[in-house]
C-alpha positions as CSV (number, residue, x, y, z in Angstrom):
1,X,109.7,103.5,109.3
2,X,110.4,104.8,105.8
3,X,112.3,107.7,107.3
4,X,114.7,105.4,109.1
5,X,115.1,103.2,106.0
6,X,115.9,106.3,104.0
7,X,118.6,107.2,106.5
8,X,120.0,103.7,106.5
9,X,120.0,103.6,102.7
10,X,121.8,106.9,102.4
11,X,124.4,105.8,105.0
12,X,125.0,102.5,103.3
13,X,125.4,104.3,100.0
14,X,128.0,106.5,101.5
15,X,125.9,109.6,101.2
16,X,125.4,112.3,103.8
17,X,122.3,111.9,105.9
18,X,120.7,115.3,106.0
19,X,117.2,116.7,105.5
20,X,117.6,117.3,101.8
21,X,118.9,113.8,101.0
22,X,116.2,112.1,103.1
23,X,113.5,114.0,101.4
24,X,115.0,113.0,98.0
25,X,115.0,109.4,98.9
26,X,111.4,109.5,100.2
27,X,110.3,111.3,97.1
28,X,112.0,108.8,94.8
29,X,110.2,106.0,96.7
30,X,106.9,107.7,96.1
31,X,106.3,108.9,99.7
32,X,105.5,112.4,100.7
33,X,108.1,113.8,103.1
34,X,106.8,115.4,106.3
35,X,109.2,118.3,107.1
36,X,108.7,117.9,110.8
37,X,109.4,114.2,110.8
38,X,112.5,114.6,108.6
39,X,113.8,117.3,111.0
40,X,113.1,115.1,114.0
41,X,114.9,112.2,112.4
42,X,118.0,114.2,111.6
43,X,118.0,115.6,115.1
44,X,117.7,112.1,116.6
45,X,120.5,110.8,114.5
46,X,122.9,113.6,115.3
47,X,124.7,111.7,118.0
48,X,124.1,108.2,116.7
49,X,126.7,106.0,115.0
50,X,124.4,104.6,112.3
51,X,126.9,101.8,111.4
52,X,127.0,100.6,115.0
53,X,123.2,100.8,115.4
54,X,122.7,98.8,112.2
55,X,125.1,96.1,113.4
56,X,123.5,95.8,116.8
57,X,120.0,95.6,115.2
58,X,121.2,92.9,112.8
59,X,122.6,90.8,115.7
60,X,119.5,91.3,117.8
61,X,117.3,90.3,114.9
62,X,119.3,87.2,114.2
63,X,119.3,86.0,117.8
64,X,115.5,85.3,118.1
65,X,115.5,83.6,114.7
66,X,118.2,81.3,115.8
67,X,116.6,80.7,119.1
68,X,113.3,79.9,117.4
69,X,115.0,77.4,115.2
70,X,116.5,75.4,118.1
71,X,113.2,74.4,119.7
72,X,111.7,73.4,116.3
73,X,114.8,71.2,115.6
74,X,114.6,69.7,119.0
75,X,110.9,68.9,118.5
76,X,111.5,67.4,115.1
77,X,114.3,65.2,116.6
78,X,112.0,64.1,119.4
79,X,109.3,63.1,116.9
80,X,111.9,61.1,114.9
81,X,113.1,59.3,118.1
82,X,109.5,58.5,119.0
83,X,108.9,57.0,115.5
84,X,112.1,54.9,115.8
85,X,111.0,53.6,119.1
86,X,107.6,52.6,117.7
87,X,109.2,50.9,114.8
88,X,111.5,49.0,117.2
89,X,108.6,47.9,119.4
90,X,106.7,46.6,116.3
91,X,109.8,44.6,115.2
92,X,110.0,43.1,118.7
93,X,106.3,42.2,118.7
94,X,106.7,40.6,115.2
95,X,109.8,38.6,116.4
96,X,107.9,37.5,119.5
97,X,104.9,36.4,117.4
98,X,107.3,34.5,115.1
99,X,108.8,32.7,118.1
100,X,105.4,31.9,119.5
101,X,104.5,30.2,116.2
102,X,107.5,27.9,116.6
103,X,106.2,26.7,119.9
104,X,102.5,26.8,119.3
């Protein structure tokens, strides 16, 4: 993954994504650059619009996070409703007991 991150960093910084620059980024990060992997990365990115790929990835990553939050919120809301119903039932029972005491 560090090879892809290096390419994304270079792109975001407005630098050319080539073998030499990727190797420099990896070296600066304390990683040893494998020449074959660097060449394969550059070849794979040749016809890729990095900006578009990053945007699509960001949108795809945000969707599951949002989808995961909805069920949790719905579950929390259901728990709150259940607690409110229990409180309401307790109040009704107390009121009934109070009425019973009047006629008992």
